[in-house]
C-alpha positions as CSV (number, residue, x, y, z in Angstrom):
1,X,259.8,158.0,109.0
2,X,257.2,157.2,106.5
3,X,256.4,159.5,103.8
4,X,252.9,160.7,104.0
5,X,250.8,159.3,101.1
6,X,250.0,162.0,98.8
7,X,246.7,161.8,97.2
8,X,246.5,163.3,93.7
9,X,243.4,164.9,92.4
10,X,242.2,164.4,88.8
11,X,243.1,167.3,86.6
12,X,240.5,170.0,86.2
13,X,238.7,170.5,83.0
14,X,240.9,173.4,82.1
15,X,244.0,171.2,82.4
16,X,242.7,168.4,80.1
17,X,244.1,168.4,76.6
18,X,241.6,166.1,74.7
19,X,244.0,163.3,73.6
20,X,241.1,160.8,73.6
21,X,239.2,162.9,71.1
22,X,242.2,162.8,68.7
23,X,242.6,159.0,69.1
24,X,238.9,158.4,68.5
25,X,238.9,160.6,65.4
26,X,241.9,158.7,63.9
27,X,240.2,155.4,64.6
28,X,237.0,156.6,62.9
29,X,238.9,157.8,59.9
30,X,240.7,154.4,59.6
31,X,237.3,152.6,59.9
32,X,235.8,154.8,57.2
33,X,238.8,154.0,54.9
34,X,238.4,150.3,55.5
35,X,234.7,150.6,54.6
36,X,235.4,152.5,51.4
37,X,238.0,149.9,50.3
38,X,235.6,147.1,51.2
39,X,232.9,148.7,49.0
40,X,235.3,149.1,46.1
41,X,236.4,145.5,46.3
42,X,232.7,144.3,46.5
43,X,231.9,146.5,43.4
44,X,234.8,145.0,41.5
45,X,233.8,141.5,42.4
46,X,230.2,142.2,41.3
47,X,231.4,143.5,37.9
48,X,233.7,140.5,37.4
49,X,230.9,138.0,38.2
50,X,228.5,139.9,35.9
51,X,231.1,139.7,33.1
52,X,231.6,136.0,33.7
53,X,227.9,135.5,33.6
54,X,227.6,137.4,30.3
55,X,230.5,135.4,28.7
56,X,229.0,132.1,30.0
57,X,225.5,132.9,28.6
58,X,227.0,133.9,25.2
59,X,229.0,130.6,25.1
60,X,225.9,128.6,26.0
61,X,223.8,130.4,23.3
62,X,226.5,129.7,20.7
63,X,226.7,126.1,21.7
64,X,222.9,125.8,21.5
65,X,222.9,127.3,18.0
66,X,225.6,124.8,16.9
67,X,223.8,121.8,18.3
68,X,220.6,123.0,16.7
69,X,222.3,123.2,13.3
70,X,223.8,119.8,13.8
71,X,220.3,118.5,14.5
72,X,219.1,120.1,11.3
73,X,222.0,118.4,9.4
74,X,221.1,115.1,11.0
75,X,217.4,115.3,10.1
76,X,218.2,116.6,6.6
77,X,220.5,113.7,5.8
78,X,218.1,111.0,7.0
79,X,214.9,112.5,5.5
80,X,213.5,111.5,2.1
81,X,215.9,113.7,0.2
82,X,218.9,112.2,2.1
83,X,221.0,115.2,1.3
84,X,221.6,118.3,3.4
85,X,222.7,121.3,1.5
86,X,225.2,123.3,3.6
87,X,225.7,127.1,3.4
88,X,229.1,126.4,1.7
89,X,229.4,123.2,-0.4
90,X,232.8,124.2,-1.8
91,X,236.2,124.0,-0.3
92,X,236.7,127.7,0.1
93,X,238.8,129.2,2.9
94,X,236.8,130.3,5.9
95,X,238.1,132.4,8.7
96,X,235.8,132.3,11.7
97,X,237.7,135.1,13.4
98,X,237.0,137.5,10.5
99,X,233.4,136.2,10.2
100,X,232.7,136.8,13.9
101,X,234.3,140.3,13.9
102,X,231.6,142.8,15.0
103,X,232.6,145.2,12.2
104,X,231.7,142.7,9.5
105,X,229.0,140.7,11.2
106,X,226.3,142.8,13.0
107,X,224.0,139.9,13.8
108,X,223.9,138.8,17.4
109,X,223.1,135.2,16.3
110,X,224.5,133.6,13.2
111,X,225.3,130.0,12.0
112,X,227.4,128.9,9.1
113,X,227.7,125.4,7.8
114,X,230.4,124.2,5.4
115,X,230.7,120.7,4.0
116,X,234.3,119.6,4.4
117,X,234.4,115.9,3.6
118,X,235.3,116.4,0.0
119,X,238.0,119.0,0.6
120,X,241.6,117.9,0.2
121,X,243.1,117.5,3.6
122,X,239.7,118.5,5.1
123,X,238.7,115.3,6.9
124,X,240.6,112.1,7.5
125,X,238.4,109.1,7.0
126,X,239.1,107.7,10.5
127,X,237.5,110.5,12.5
128,X,234.0,109.0,12.5
129,X,233.3,108.0,16.1
130,X,233.1,104.3,16.6
131,X,234.0,103.5,13.0
132,X,236.8,101.4,11.7
133,X,239.9,103.1,10.3
134,X,239.2,101.9,6.8
135,X,235.6,103.3,6.8
136,X,235.0,106.3,4.6
137,X,233.3,109.4,5.9
138,X,230.4,110.3,3.6
139,X,229.4,113.5,5.2
140,X,231.4,115.9,7.4
141,X,230.4,119.4,8.2
142,X,232.1,122.4,9.9
143,X,229.5,124.2,11.9
144,X,230.4,127.7,13.1
145,X,227.9,129.5,15.4
146,X,228.0,133.0,16.8
147,X,225.8,134.2,19.6
148,X,225.6,137.0,22.1
149,X,224.5,137.1,25.7
150,X,221.3,138.8,24.5
151,X,219.7,139.4,21.1
152,X,219.7,143.2,21.1
153,X,223.1,144.9,21.6
154,X,225.0,142.0,23.2
155,X,227.7,142.9,25.8
156,X,229.5,139.7,25.1
157,X,229.7,137.4,22.1
158,X,231.1,133.9,21.6
159,X,231.9,131.7,18.6
160,X,231.8,127.9,18.6
161,X,233.4,126.1,15.7
162,X,232.7,122.4,15.5
163,X,233.2,119.5,13.2
164,X,230.1,117.4,12.9
165,X,230.1,113.9,11.4
166,X,226.6,112.3,11.5
């Protein structure tokens, strides 16, 4: 004999326990946590890119100041006077890290030029670009430029130290 097919009725509302509600709540909490973590990561990346931009702008400003001073040296040497007078014509020791320290240098933009061709051990004569090794270097300057990402209260500063041989 065949067993009679028993048809089950869905449970009544009083018998339902609400398991779907718990699962849905857990899923919503997980999605909210993922959203919060995503916002934190985005905020961190935004701060990192803003910091990179500030550092890059400070470096570009310092580079521009150094190139501007090199242009002044070039025009001063080849003008009627034919002599550019640097900020420091002596062979004194100069430490750009101490000079660029915010405690000692409050300016957001500063440039210092030192003539180094006459200093002992300052400039080998073969460093002039395109020159022969036995050529002498008549003029050599150390140009140090400090600049910030903005003129008033910079968030980032950069120092560029170059050797300029006209």
